[in-house]
VOKETOR-497224 format. One line per 2 residues: number of its first residue (from 1); their letters; for each residue x, y, z of N, C-alpha, C, CB. Coordinates in nm, 3 decimals, padded with zeros to 5 digits. Atoms other than C-alpha are relative to their C-alpha. Glycine has a CB too. Example, Ala and Ser with C-alpha at 12.3 -4.5 7.8 and 13.67 -1.06 7.14 Angstrom:
<finus>
1 = as = 00.089 -00.119 00.000 01.230 -00.450 00.780 00.090 00.120 00.000 -00.099 00.003 00.125 ~ -00.082 -00.119 -00.006 01.367 -00.106 00.714 -00.077 00.109 00.073 00.041 00.046 -00.142
</finus>
This chain:
<finus>
1 = me = 00.041 00.119 -00.074 12.389 -11.680 -14.715 -00.026 -00.093 -00.139 -00.145 00.028 00.113 ~ 00.012 00.135 00.085 12.400 -12.009 -14.915 -00.146 00.002 -00.016 00.058 -00.148 00.075
3 = rs = 00.140 00.055 00.040 12.078 -12.107 -15.061 -00.062 -00.094 00.047 -00.010 -00.033 -00.104 ~ 00.013 00.069 -00.079 12.105 -12.417 -14.867 -00.053 -00.001 00.124 00.069 -00.023 -00.001
5 = ei = 00.028 -00.072 -00.116 12.118 -12.236 -14.537 -00.129 00.086 00.000 00.113 00.081 00.026 ~ 00.127 -00.100 00.023 11.828 -12.003 -14.662 -00.081 -00.083 00.020 -00.030 00.076 -00.133
7 = ka = 00.128 00.068 00.005 11.582 -12.275 -14.728 -00.022 -00.092 00.158 00.004 -00.108 -00.149 ~ 00.020 00.073 -00.119 11.680 -12.472 -14.411 -00.037 00.115 00.077 00.122 -00.087 00.055
9 = vi = 00.048 -00.070 -00.109 11.595 -12.155 -14.201 -00.162 00.032 -00.058 00.104 00.140 00.036 ~ 00.137 00.000 00.035 11.271 -12.120 -14.402 -00.091 -00.112 00.043 -00.005 00.008 -00.133
11 = et = 00.057 00.122 -00.098 11.184 -12.486 -14.325 -00.016 00.025 00.128 00.082 -00.115 00.005 ~ -00.013 -00.027 -00.112 11.251 -12.385 -13.977 -00.087 00.120 00.090 00.119 00.014 -00.008
13 = il = 00.081 -00.109 -00.003 11.046 -12.082 -13.962 -00.149 -00.099 -00.025 00.048 00.131 -00.126 ~ 00.092 00.059 00.040 10.769 -12.244 -14.127 -00.073 -00.137 00.079 00.047 -00.018 -00.114
15 = lv = 00.025 00.095 -00.048 10.762 -12.545 -13.895 -00.012 00.050 00.158 00.092 -00.101 -00.045 ~ -00.002 -00.061 -00.113 10.777 -12.349 -13.550 -00.122 00.099 -00.011 00.138 00.060 00.025
17 = ad = 00.099 -00.108 00.017 10.536 -12.066 -13.698 -00.176 -00.033 00.051 00.010 00.032 -00.168 ~ 00.146 00.096 -00.074 10.169 -12.120 -13.497 -00.130 00.071 -00.137 -00.058 00.079 00.248
19 = ap = 00.120 -00.075 00.078 10.012 -11.905 -13.790 00.058 00.013 -00.138 -00.046 00.159 00.066 ~ -00.048 -00.037 00.118 10.077 -11.824 -14.164 00.126 00.069 -00.006 -00.086 00.069 -00.057
21 = vp = -00.134 -00.086 00.014 10.392 -11.652 -14.240 00.021 00.107 -00.139 00.126 -00.116 -00.007 ~ -00.011 -00.063 00.115 10.336 -11.349 -14.483 00.143 -00.018 -00.063 -00.035 00.137 00.022
23 = le = -00.107 -00.020 00.075 10.590 -11.330 -14.776 00.082 00.126 00.038 -00.043 00.002 -00.133 ~ -00.039 -00.135 -00.051 10.681 -10.990 -14.644 00.109 -00.004 00.119 -00.131 00.074 00.051
25 = rm = -00.075 00.032 -00.136 10.768 -11.113 -14.309 00.147 -00.091 -00.021 -00.113 -00.095 00.100 ~ -00.070 00.106 00.044 10.973 -11.379 -14.476 00.173 00.105 -00.032 -00.101 -00.084 -00.158
27 = lq = -00.086 -00.100 00.079 11.163 -11.113 -14.691 00.087 00.096 00.125 -00.115 00.108 -00.110 ~ -00.090 -00.119 -00.106 11.258 -10.852 -14.365 00.080 -00.131 00.062 -00.115 00.122 00.152
29 = lf = -00.122 00.059 -00.058 11.399 -11.146 -14.174 00.124 -00.053 -00.054 -00.033 -00.085 00.057 ~ -00.107 -00.014 00.087 11.648 -11.185 -14.475 00.080 00.095 -00.034 -00.027 -00.024 -00.084
31 = ad = -00.045 -00.166 00.057 11.689 -10.820 -14.513 00.152 00.017 -00.021 -00.042 00.131 00.122 ~ -00.143 -00.007 -00.022 12.045 -10.832 -14.376 00.089 -00.095 -00.076 00.024 -00.020 00.136
33 = da = -00.075 00.074 00.011 12.160 -11.128 -14.504 00.024 -00.051 -00.124 -00.021 -00.067 00.072 ~ 00.007 00.073 00.164 12.023 -11.241 -14.867 -00.102 00.095 -00.051 -00.061 -00.186 -00.018
35 = pe = 00.101 -00.055 00.079 11.866 -11.073 -15.157 -00.114 -00.040 00.004 00.021 00.000 -00.107 ~ 00.155 00.014 00.016 11.461 -11.056 -15.202 -00.001 -00.105 -00.110 -00.086 00.147 -00.045
37 = ee = 00.056 00.085 00.075 11.481 -11.249 -15.509 00.051 -00.157 00.051 00.035 00.043 -00.146 ~ 00.006 00.106 -00.068 11.687 -11.534 -15.352 -00.061 -00.061 00.101 00.068 -00.006 00.020
39 = vr = 00.109 00.051 -00.056 11.460 -11.578 -15.119 -00.111 -00.048 -00.006 -00.019 00.037 00.038 ~ 00.099 00.059 00.101 11.189 -11.609 -15.327 00.012 -00.125 -00.063 -00.009 00.077 -00.100
41 = aa = -00.060 00.151 00.074 11.385 -11.868 -15.532 00.036 -00.112 00.130 00.178 00.037 -00.104 ~ -00.005 00.049 -00.126 11.472 -12.003 -15.170 -00.134 -00.124 00.042 -00.003 00.137 00.090
43 = le = 00.095 00.068 -00.067 11.135 -12.063 -15.081 -00.124 -00.075 -00.092 -00.053 00.102 00.095 ~ 00.033 00.080 00.110 10.987 -12.196 -15.423 00.034 -00.120 00.019 00.049 00.037 -00.112
45 = ev = -00.096 00.148 00.009 11.239 -12.477 -15.404 -00.073 -00.053 00.136 00.214 00.017 00.013 ~ 00.087 00.062 -00.148 11.109 -12.534 -15.029 -00.124 -00.093 -00.062 -00.084 00.152 00.116
47 = ra = 00.206 00.052 00.052 10.718 -12.572 -15.183 00.064 -00.118 -00.077 -00.139 00.147 -00.151 ~ -00.021 00.103 00.070 10.861 -12.761 -15.432 00.046 -00.138 00.005 00.045 00.035 -00.054
49 = gy = -00.063 00.105 -00.068 11.046 -12.997 -15.249 -00.081 -00.108 00.063 00.075 00.053 00.094 ~ 00.079 00.077 -00.034 10.769 -13.128 -15.077 -00.173 -00.037 -00.054 00.017 00.035 00.109
51 = es = 00.133 00.026 00.078 10.527 -13.168 -15.342 -00.045 -00.176 00.034 00.033 00.033 -00.193 ~ 00.073 00.148 -00.023 10.507 -13.543 -15.302 00.068 -00.049 00.121 00.021 -00.116 -00.132
53 = ra = -00.001 00.036 -00.097 10.573 -13.582 -14.986 -00.105 -00.007 00.139 00.081 00.044 00.003 ~ 00.092 00.027 -00.050 10.345 -13.653 -14.664 -00.033 00.181 00.072 00.030 -00.143 00.092
55 = fs = 00.036 -00.145 -00.001 10.385 -13.259 -14.600 00.026 00.111 -00.115 00.065 00.047 00.109 ~ -00.009 -00.048 00.113 10.339 -12.983 -14.829 00.015 00.156 00.076 -00.127 -00.043 -00.110
57 = va = -00.054 -00.122 -00.063 10.422 -12.594 -14.809 -00.103 00.072 -00.054 00.150 00.050 -00.030 ~ 00.102 -00.031 00.044 10.126 -12.403 -14.908 -00.017 00.136 00.040 -00.091 -00.086 00.031
59 = ev = 00.079 -00.144 -00.017 10.023 -12.021 -14.950 -00.200 -00.003 00.063 00.011 00.075 -00.194 ~ 00.135 -00.017 -00.067 09.710 -11.991 -14.717 -00.031 00.128 00.104 -00.019 -00.129 00.080
61 = ae = 00.023 -00.108 -00.084 09.582 -11.666 -14.558 00.091 00.081 -00.065 00.017 -00.017 00.151 ~ -00.100 -00.111 00.014 09.794 -11.453 -14.722 00.112 -00.029 00.039 -00.027 00.112 00.060
63 = gw = -00.153 00.001 -00.094 10.110 -11.632 -14.561 00.008 -00.175 -00.074 -00.013 00.023 00.250 ~ -00.042 00.116 00.024 10.279 -11.943 -14.627 00.009 -00.094 00.122 00.114 00.016 -00.062
65 = rl = -00.046 00.077 -00.104 10.290 -12.233 -14.396 00.011 -00.172 -00.046 -00.104 00.030 00.127 ~ -00.029 00.137 00.040 10.373 -12.605 -14.337 -00.113 -00.100 00.055 00.145 -00.040 00.054
67 = qt = 00.124 00.066 -00.062 10.077 -12.848 -14.330 00.005 -00.139 -00.041 -00.138 00.065 -00.046 ~ 00.060 00.155 00.068 09.970 -13.218 -14.375 -00.026 -00.016 -00.111 -00.114 -00.052 00.040
69 = np = 00.036 00.017 00.125 09.941 -13.313 -14.748 -00.165 -00.021 -00.034 00.080 -00.112 -00.040 ~ 00.127 00.021 -00.010 09.551 -13.320 -14.820 -00.035 -00.090 -00.059 -00.064 00.081 -00.025
71 = ay = 00.027 00.150 00.056 09.554 -13.598 -15.008 -00.026 -00.108 00.124 00.142 -00.054 -00.092 ~ 00.010 00.035 -00.081 09.578 -13.735 -14.643 -00.058 00.006 00.110 00.050 -00.002 -00.001
73 = ag = 00.147 -00.050 -00.093 09.286 -13.568 -14.494 -00.067 -00.122 00.083 -00.138 00.060 -00.115 ~ 00.091 00.099 -00.033 09.080 -13.869 -14.484 00.018 -00.080 00.121 -00.007 -00.080 -00.099
75 = wi = -00.064 00.083 -00.081 09.333 -14.091 -14.287 00.069 00.101 00.123 00.106 -00.089 -00.092 ~ -00.002 -00.067 -00.096 09.372 -13.765 -14.075 -00.126 -00.004 00.119 00.020 00.113 -00.059
77 = tr = 00.113 -00.029 -00.068 09.050 -13.748 -13.979 -00.073 -00.136 00.064 -00.089 00.078 -00.099 ~ 00.027 00.147 -00.063 09.006 -14.154 -13.896 00.064 00.028 00.106 00.052 -00.139 -00.071
79 = ff = -00.089 -00.015 -00.120 09.301 -14.067 -13.674 -00.105 00.022 00.130 00.111 00.138 -00.023 ~ 00.085 -00.104 -00.129 09.095 -13.795 -13.449 -00.125 -00.075 00.023 -00.050 00.182 -00.054
81 = kf = 00.139 00.000 -00.048 08.784 -13.945 -13.473 -00.027 -00.123 00.095 -00.098 -00.002 -00.123 ~ -00.008 00.082 -00.136 08.885 -14.213 -13.215 -00.023 00.067 00.114 00.124 -00.058 00.024
83 = dr = -00.053 -00.067 -00.118 08.926 -13.916 -12.983 -00.165 00.070 00.026 00.157 00.123 -00.034 ~ 00.132 -00.073 00.016 08.631 -13.699 -13.096 -00.115 00.005 -00.123 00.040 00.122 00.010
85 = gk = 00.046 00.028 00.132 08.514 -13.715 -13.472 -00.089 00.156 00.009 -00.097 -00.171 -00.024 ~ 00.137 -00.107 -00.012 08.278 -13.367 -13.412 00.021 00.074 -00.139 00.003 00.129 00.153
87 = kl = -00.021 -00.080 00.063 08.214 -13.183 -13.686 -00.101 00.144 -00.018 00.022 -00.071 -00.090 ~ 00.094 -00.076 00.031 08.002 -12.844 -13.814 -00.119 -00.074 -00.014 00.031 00.068 -00.104
89 = ar = 00.169 00.034 00.001 07.617 -12.898 -13.789 -00.023 00.066 -00.134 -00.111 00.077 00.142 ~ -00.009 -00.044 00.123 07.467 -12.866 -14.109 -00.059 00.163 -00.017 -00.076 -00.107 -00.084
91 = as = 00.007 -00.144 00.000 07.363 -12.518 -14.031 00.075 00.079 00.023 -00.064 00.039 00.055 ~ -00.080 -00.054 -00.021 07.608 -12.400 -13.932 00.124 00.006 -00.151 00.026 -00.058 00.130
93 = le = -00.086 00.007 00.143 07.793 -12.510 -14.294 -00.094 00.118 -00.089 -00.002 -00.191 -00.088 ~ 00.105 -00.085 00.079 07.479 -12.337 -14.451 00.012 00.175 00.026 -00.160 -00.057 00.055
95 = vl = -00.003 -00.126 -00.009 07.519 -12.033 -14.290 00.146 00.055 -00.029 -00.054 00.033 00.128 ~ -00.162 -00.058 00.037 07.914 -11.977 -14.330 00.018 -00.066 -00.157 00.149 -00.075 00.132
97 = ai = 00.035 -00.044 00.117 07.833 -12.058 -14.671 -00.065 00.100 -00.096 -00.029 -00.054 -00.011 ~ 00.075 -00.141 00.021 07.605 -11.786 -14.730 00.089 00.101 00.025 -00.122 00.025 00.092
99 = ia = -00.090 -00.168 -00.016 07.832 -11.530 -14.572 00.139 -00.024 -00.053 00.025 00.067 00.188 ~ -00.127 00.019 00.048 08.158 -11.675 -14.725 -00.015 00.037 -00.146 00.055 -00.144 00.026
101 = yr = 00.029 -00.059 00.141 07.970 -11.609 -15.101 -00.042 00.110 -00.006 -00.083 -00.060 -00.073 ~ 00.078 -00.138 00.010 07.782 -11.283 -14.998 00.029 00.106 00.078 -00.130 -00.013 00.023
103 = qp = -00.015 -00.097 -00.132 07.963 -11.107 -14.734 00.053 00.126 -00.091 00.127 -00.062 00.142 ~ 00.090 -00.013 -00.130 07.912 -10.834 -14.604 -00.138 -00.010 -00.035 00.020 00.136 00.078
105 = it = 00.171 00.033 -00.014 07.579 -10.952 -14.519 -00.073 -00.010 00.141 -00.032 -00.147 -00.065 ~ 00.052 -00.010 -00.116 07.318 -10.885 -14.227 -00.093 -00.138 00.024 -00.073 00.135 00.006
107 = ra = 00.064 00.131 -00.054 07.173 -11.152 -14.041 -00.160 00.010 -00.047 00.018 -00.011 00.182 ~ 00.141 -00.002 00.028 06.828 -11.045 -14.160 00.003 -00.054 -00.170 -00.072 00.170 00.032
109 = ei = -00.006 00.039 00.115 06.949 -11.106 -14.520 00.019 -00.215 00.007 00.139 00.108 -00.066 ~ -00.028 00.165 00.014 07.083 -11.476 -14.418 -00.132 -00.095 00.050 00.142 -00.044 00.109
111 = de = 00.114 00.058 -00.054 06.769 -11.561 -14.241 -00.135 -00.019 -00.122 -00.038 00.100 00.129 ~ 00.059 -00.005 00.052 06.609 -11.483 -14.540 -00.009 -00.077 -00.127 -00.001 00.084 00.012
113 = ir = -00.036 00.051 00.080 06.802 -11.650 -14.760 -00.022 -00.191 00.041 00.134 00.072 -00.021 ~ -00.007 00.087 -00.087 06.781 -11.961 -14.497 -00.180 -00.076 -00.004 00.061 00.084 00.146
115 = gv = 00.147 00.000 -00.021 06.405 -11.896 -14.451 -00.040 -00.013 00.174 -00.064 -00.137 -00.094 ~ 00.013 00.012 -00.117 06.455 -11.971 -14.079 00.091 00.097 00.092 00.017 -00.128 00.018
117 = ds = -00.111 -00.058 -00.087 06.659 -11.784 -13.747 00.118 -00.029 00.012 -00.019 -00.005 00.102 ~ -00.140 00.049 00.007 06.989 -11.788 -13.775 00.089 00.011 00.074 00.052 00.031 -00.077
119 = gg = -00.089 -00.074 -00.112 07.069 -11.590 -13.469 00.091 -00.098 00.068 -00.091 00.071 00.116 ~ -00.094 00.120 -00.096 07.228 -11.915 -13.296 00.098 -00.039 -00.021 -00.036 -00.113 00.020
121 = vl = -00.147 00.071 00.080 07.434 -12.021 -13.547 00.085 00.076 -00.015 -00.004 -00.053 -00.137 ~ -00.079 -00.148 00.017 07.567 -11.687 -13.597 00.093 00.024 00.102 -00.096 00.127 00.003
123 = rg = -00.074 -00.027 -00.121 07.674 -11.700 -13.260 00.109 -00.065 00.014 -00.064 -00.021 00.106 ~ -00.126 00.080 -00.009 07.866 -12.004 -13.284 00.085 00.003 -00.073 -00.008 -00.105 00.004
125 = li = -00.070 -00.033 00.111 08.009 -11.912 -13.602 00.136 00.106 00.065 -00.115 00.076 -00.117 ~ -00.094 -00.140 -00.101 08.173 -11.570 -13.390 00.064 -00.081 00.062 -00.079 00.121 00.120
127 = dk = -00.093 00.098 -00.113 08.269 -11.798 -13.099 00.114 -00.082 -00.033 -00.082 -00.104 00.061 ~ -00.107 00.095 00.088 08.448 -12.037 -13.318 00.114 00.113 -00.095 -00.111 -00.115 -00.133
129 = tl = -00.040 -00.109 00.090 08.606 -11.683 -13.490 00.031 -00.040 -00.141 00.118 00.067 00.055 ~ -00.001 00.031 00.213 08.515 -11.835 -13.856 -00.085 00.171 -00.016 -00.168 -00.216 -00.097
131 = vk = 00.038 -00.132 00.097 08.311 -11.496 -13.862 00.002 00.087 00.054 -00.112 00.018 -00.063 ~ -00.065 -00.124 -00.058 08.392 -11.143 -13.775 -00.165 00.078 -00.022 00.169 00.077 -00.105
133 = tm = 00.096 -00.068 00.014 08.129 -10.861 -13.750 00.096 00.132 -00.085 -00.084 00.023 00.151 ~ -00.035 -00.049 00.083 08.198 -10.599 -14.039 -00.037 00.126 00.008 -00.024 -00.056 -00.087
135 = gr = 00.061 -00.141 00.016 08.055 -10.250 -13.918 -00.168 -00.024 -00.029 00.082 00.089 -00.140 ~ 00.110 -00.010 00.001 07.716 -10.150 -13.983 -00.031 00.091 -00.146 -00.037 00.049 00.134
137 = rk = 00.035 -00.034 00.104 07.513 -10.076 -14.331 -00.074 00.134 00.021 -00.064 -00.101 -00.057 ~ 00.040 -00.146 -00.058 07.419 -09.738 -14.373 -00.147 -00.012 -00.098 00.136 00.163 -00.041
139 = ap = 00.163 -00.013 00.038 07.005 -09.819 -14.415 -00.054 00.007 00.105 -00.073 -00.107 -00.076 ~ 00.101 00.000 -00.081 06.731 -09.817 -14.223 00.038 -00.081 00.133 -00.115 -00.052 -00.074
141 = gk = -00.069 00.101 -00.088 06.849 -09.969 -13.859 00.121 00.006 00.021 -00.010 -00.114 -00.035 ~ -00.176 00.005 00.014 07.189 -09.954 -13.945 00.038 -00.170 00.042 00.094 00.134 00.144
143 = pm = -00.018 00.148 -00.041 07.183 -10.365 -13.937 00.168 -00.025 -00.019 -00.104 -00.113 -00.108 ~ -00.098 00.054 00.016 07.496 -10.529 -13.869 00.031 -00.032 -00.104 00.010 -00.070 00.055
145 = my = -00.064 00.143 00.112 07.728 -10.725 -14.132 00.076 -00.018 00.051 00.050 -00.004 -00.149 ~ -00.092 00.158 00.000 07.905 -11.013 -14.125 00.075 -00.040 -00.097 -00.077 -00.120 00.005
147 = gt = -00.089 00.082 00.166 08.210 -11.183 -14.329 00.057 -00.132 00.086 00.188 00.124 -00.099 ~ -00.094 00.071 -00.063 08.453 -11.414 -14.290 00.125 00.039 00.070 00.029 -00.069 -00.075
149 = tr = -00.147 -00.096 -00.091 08.803 -11.406 -14.079 00.105 -00.072 -00.108 00.048 -00.053 00.231 ~ -00.149 00.086 00.042 09.162 -11.520 -14.175 -00.023 -00.103 00.107 00.175 00.093 00.020
151 = rf = 00.018 00.119 -00.027 09.098 -11.811 -13.951 -00.094 -00.079 -00.098 -00.039 00.001 00.126 ~ 00.008 00.101 00.081 08.889 -11.920 -14.183 00.052 -00.025 -00.151 -00.110 -00.012 00.004
153 = le = -00.085 00.014 00.083 09.078 -11.868 -14.457 00.121 -00.148 00.012 00.054 00.136 00.010 ~ -00.144 00.022 -00.020 09.368 -12.023 -14.289 -00.094 -00.184 00.057 00.118 00.145 00.145
155 = ff = 00.078 00.131 -00.054 09.105 -12.322 -14.165 -00.018 -00.119 -00.100 -00.146 00.041 00.044 ~ 00.059 00.060 00.084 08.984 -12.408 -14.507 00.153 -00.036 -00.148 -00.152 00.111 -00.033
157 = gl = -00.109 00.012 00.044 09.318 -12.393 -14.647 00.023 00.080 -00.162 00.018 -00.147 00.011 ~ -00.009 -00.047 00.096 09.265 -12.099 -14.868 00.074 00.141 00.006 -00.115 -00.009 -00.045
159 = ar = -00.069 -00.112 -00.048 09.503 -11.808 -14.955 -00.093 00.129 00.010 00.119 00.023 -00.090 ~ 00.090 -00.090 00.038 09.219 -11.556 -15.038 -00.132 -00.051 -00.016 00.040 00.057 -00.109
161 = la = 00.130 00.034 00.030 08.859 -11.536 -15.063 00.009 -00.059 -00.185 -00.106 00.156 00.036 ~ 00.038 -00.025 00.124 08.889 -11.515 -15.452 00.031 -00.180 -00.036 00.096 00.144 -00.086
163 = dl = -00.014 00.145 00.077 08.993 -11.899 -15.453 -00.081 -00.107 00.084 00.171 -00.054 -00.013 ~ 00.157 00.103 -00.027 08.631 -12.027 -15.279 00.007 -00.088 -00.160 -00.202 00.135 00.017
165 = pt = 00.075 00.058 00.087 08.546 -12.326 -15.483 -00.129 00.059 -00.063 -00.025 -00.101 00.054 ~ 00.127 -00.074 00.092 08.274 -12.233 -15.758 -00.093 -00.132 -00.022 00.059 00.078 -00.179
167 = le = 00.031 00.137 00.062 07.992 -12.479 -15.880 00.059 -00.092 -00.048 -00.055 00.003 -00.075 ~ -00.078 00.116 00.093 08.196 -12.627 -16.133 00.097 -00.054 00.099 00.088 00.061 -00.147
169 = df = -00.131 00.024 -00.081 08.470 -12.709 -15.856 -00.076 -00.108 00.059 00.073 00.125 00.106 ~ 00.080 00.046 -00.068 08.182 -12.902 -15.656 -00.058 -00.114 -00.095 -00.086 00.103 00.053
171 = ag = 00.046 00.125 00.114 08.098 -13.104 -15.992 00.125 -00.069 -00.044 -00.080 00.062 -00.151 ~ -00.083 00.147 00.021 08.420 -13.315 -15.939 00.011 -00.101 00.047 00.094 -00.004 00.002
173 = ge = -00.020 00.161 -00.045 08.542 -13.657 -15.852 -00.062 00.001 00.134 00.170 -00.058 00.012 ~ 00.057 00.013 -00.126 08.431 -13.815 -15.541 00.109 00.031 00.105 -00.061 -00.138 00.017
175 = ge = -00.098 -00.043 -00.102 08.778 -13.783 -15.392 00.040 00.142 00.032 00.109 -00.058 -00.030 ~ 00.004 -00.170 -00.018 08.772 -13.395 -15.413 -00.047 00.036 00.099 -00.071 00.080 -00.088
177 = la = 00.135 -00.052 -00.141 08.451 -13.378 -15.209 00.030 -00.070 00.109 -00.182 -00.044 -00.025 ~ -00.001 00.110 -00.105 08.560 -13.671 -14.987 00.143 00.108 00.101 00.054 -00.207 -00.086
179 = er = -00.070 -00.115 -00.084 08.865 -13.417 -14.893 -00.022 00.095 00.030 00.077 00.037 -00.021 ~ 00.089 -00.117 -00.025 08.667 -13.111 -14.857 -00.070 -00.040 00.127 -00.107 00.032 -00.123
181 = qa = 00.079 00.062 -00.135 08.452 -13.333 -14.600 00.065 -00.005 00.093 -00.049 -00.126 00.000 ~ -00.084 00.038 -00.080 08.731 -13.434 -14.433 00.052 00.121 00.079 00.094 -00.071 -00.069
183 = ll = -00.064 -00.136 -00.066 08.871 -13.051 -14.368 -00.119 00.038 00.083 00.048 00.133 -00.116 ~ 00.116 -00.037 -00.086 08.530 -13.012 -14.186 -00.014 -00.076 00.155 -00.131 -00.037 -00.089
185 = df = 00.002 00.096 -00.131 08.593 -13.270 -13.922 00.067 00.040 00.120 00.060 -00.128 -00.028 ~ -00.040 -00.030 -00.083 08.790 -13.081 -13.703 -00.026 00.133 00.053 00.091 -00.031 -00.016
187 = ve = 00.115 -00.157 -00.097 08.535 -12.781 -13.597 -00.106 -00.073 00.081 -00.123 00.133 -00.133 ~ 00.072 00.062 -00.082 08.389 -12.885 -13.316 -00.138 00.027 00.045 00.062 -00.002 00.084
189 = es = 00.144 -00.067 00.068 08.004 -12.861 -13.329 -00.086 00.021 00.180 -00.113 -00.160 -00.152 ~ 00.033 00.005 -00.143 07.834 -12.733 -13.026 -00.106 -00.071 00.054 -00.021 00.115 00.041
191 = pe = 00.109 00.126 -00.050 07.578 -12.924 -12.797 -00.092 00.001 -00.097 -00.083 00.015 00.148 ~ 00.098 00.025 00.123 07.327 -13.103 -13.021 -00.132 00.094 00.011 -00.051 -00.166 -00.001
193 = ge = 00.124 -00.090 -00.011 07.014 -12.873 -13.106 00.062 00.163 00.006 -00.096 -00.045 00.152 ~ -00.014 -00.115 -00.067 07.183 -12.557 -12.976 00.030 00.097 -00.140 00.122 -00.010 00.127
195 = ed = 00.005 -00.104 00.122 07.278 -12.412 -13.336 -00.080 -00.014 -00.091 00.105 00.012 -00.068 ~ 00.101 00.031 00.118 07.038 -12.586 -13.560 -00.098 00.071 00.070 -00.042 -00.165 -00.046
197 = sg = 00.146 -00.057 -00.036 06.726 -12.426 -13.357 00.005 00.158 -00.004 -00.050 -00.050 00.159 ~ 00.016 -00.118 -00.013 06.845 -12.093 -13.304 -00.083 00.062 00.108 -00.034 00.031 -00.103
199 = eg = 00.090 -00.060 -00.083 06.628 -12.057 -13.009 00.071 00.013 00.143 -00.132 -00.083 00.001 ~ -00.101 -00.033 -00.160 06.750 -11.994 -12.640 -00.013 00.159 00.050 00.203 -00.026 -00.031
201 = ep = -00.028 -00.109 -00.061 06.874 -11.698 -12.511 00.035 00.091 -00.173 00.140 -00.027 00.136 ~ 00.098 -00.100 00.133 06.739 -11.404 -12.819 00.201 00.016 -00.036 -00.157 00.226 00.070
203 = fn = -00.100 -00.027 00.055 07.071 -11.309 -13.011 00.021 00.160 -00.048 00.001 -00.093 -00.096 ~ -00.033 -00.134 -00.023 07.221 -10.956 -12.912 00.112 00.023 -00.093 00.033 00.030 00.147
205 = ed = -00.092 -00.022 00.097 07.406 -10.840 -13.238 00.117 00.154 00.078 -00.107 00.037 -00.163 ~ -00.114 -00.078 -00.109 07.545 -10.543 -13.010 00.115 -00.062 00.075 -00.071 00.057 00.116
207 = ey = -00.110 00.006 -00.154 07.726 -10.734 -12.780 00.129 -00.062 -00.079 -00.066 -00.135 00.165 ~ -00.118 00.037 00.131 07.981 -10.825 -13.127 00.055 00.099 -00.002 -00.040 -00.034 -00.154
209 = ag = -00.081 -00.106 00.068 08.039 -10.505 -13.204 00.129 00.079 00.031 -00.075 00.083 -00.015 ~ -00.089 -00.050 -00.037 08.307 -10.425 -13.015 00.121 -00.145 00.003 -00.047 00.083 00.131
211 = ee = -00.088 00.148 -00.026 08.486 -10.783 -13.061 00.124 00.040 -00.083 -00.082 -00.166 -00.066 ~ -00.131 -00.032 00.041 08.833 -10.782 -13.195 -00.045 -00.096 -00.143 00.147 -00.050 00.119
213 = df = 00.020 00.040 00.130 08.870 -10.838 -13.570 00.091 -00.105 00.000 00.019 00.102 -00.106 ~ -00.100 00.140 -00.034 08.998 -11.199 -13.621 00.092 -00.011 -00.135 -00.105 -00.171 00.022
215 = ge = -00.052 00.028 00.145 09.171 -11.097 -13.981 -00.082 00.059 -00.096 00.008 -00.148 -00.035 ~ 00.036 -00.058 00.096 09.118 -10.992 -14.309 -00.135 -00.119 -00.064 00.141 00.035 -00.090
217 = ga = 00.090 00.088 00.005 08.783 -11.141 -14.432 -00.084 00.035 -00.178 -00.099 00.021 00.154 ~ 00.074 00.003 00.133 08.558 -10.968 -14.743 00.070 00.169 -00.039 -00.212 -00.022 00.018
219 = gd = -00.033 -00.113 00.074 08.621 -10.684 -14.967 -00.097 00.115 00.054 -00.014 -00.030 -00.155 ~ 00.151 -00.082 -00.028 08.367 -10.344 -14.941 -00.080 00.013 -00.109 00.011 00.150 00.048
221 = ek = 00.106 -00.035 00.105 08.116 -10.422 -15.170 -00.119 00.118 00.018 -00.073 -00.129 -00.021 ~ 00.092 -00.063 -00.047 07.874 -10.249 -14.960 00.059 00.116 00.086 -00.085 -00.089 00.063
223 = pl = -00.031 -00.103 -00.101 07.937 -09.924 -14.776 -00.009 -00.048 00.157 -00.101 00.118 -00.024 ~ 00.036 -00.019 -00.135 08.027 -09.886 -14.419 00.068 00.113 00.063 00.025 -00.117 00.073
225 = ee = -00.003 -00.145 -00.115 08.044 -09.636 -14.100 00.127 00.011 00.017 -00.073 -00.008 00.164 ~ -00.118 -00.021 -00.042 08.377 -09.585 -14.086 00.027 00.038 00.141 00.046 00.080 -00.075
227 = ee = -00.025 00.012 -00.173 08.336 -09.456 -13.725 -00.093 -00.071 00.074 -00.001 00.136 00.075 ~ 00.096 00.134 -00.127 08.109 -09.736 -13.631 00.066 -00.174 -00.033 -00.246 -00.011 -00.058
229 = dp = -00.098 00.069 00.081 08.339 -09.993 -13.837 00.065 -00.102 00.121 00.117 00.116 -00.079 ~ -00.048 00.091 -00.083 08.389 -10.259 -13.538 00.165 -00.071 -00.049 -00.122 -00.107 00.004
231 = ar = -00.120 00.091 00.087 08.670 -10.425 -13.746 00.106 00.037 -00.003 -00.010 -00.021 -00.129 ~ -00.124 -00.089 -00.001 08.886 -10.123 -13.725 00.023 00.041 00.141 -00.014 00.129 -00.093
233 = g = -00.008 -00.018 -00.142 08.840 -10.092 -13.387 00.084 -00.070 00.078 -00.106 -00.018 00.050
</finus>
């Protein structure tokens, strides 16, 4: 195949895909029609060709996707605010940040850091598929551990957890902070007070023990019990 045709096919696949396309899957697609180095070169040309346009080709959640240019995040937020304009509550952002940077982590550890009960907030993040269970820690009571999902990486435009911003990154200019905040405006907030209070129906971790694993999340810094790890079931 000619390079131009490979690029056209790549653009088409990225346009119709409903999730980031892994490079391995892209290479398999062209396995009988073009050598691997040619496909890699064509993908790089497609990515470079979108750098100064309203769309961009980015590596997200261990795959590639066609997305809007982050520079226009504020305009997209302004457009959708006419319709809903909802965002994650502060409590949800706190818990999500703690899990993202400390995973795998138990609910007790989250509560200790925040100083309040985080059960209701944690339930909401699991329901939004931003957080998943990662098995039980080998400790008294065998507490459930939590980590982020592949959807978390996809939503925040991260290729992998190592790309999470550091404290130095958050010391950047106002423009960068505005773009990050704009990304948060697309997660629907639960009814007022439901996530913040953590009150109401008690949070039962066992209800989520058999939940589907929503994608890659964290490493294995703390031991898991292989036979009871619901992320593998």
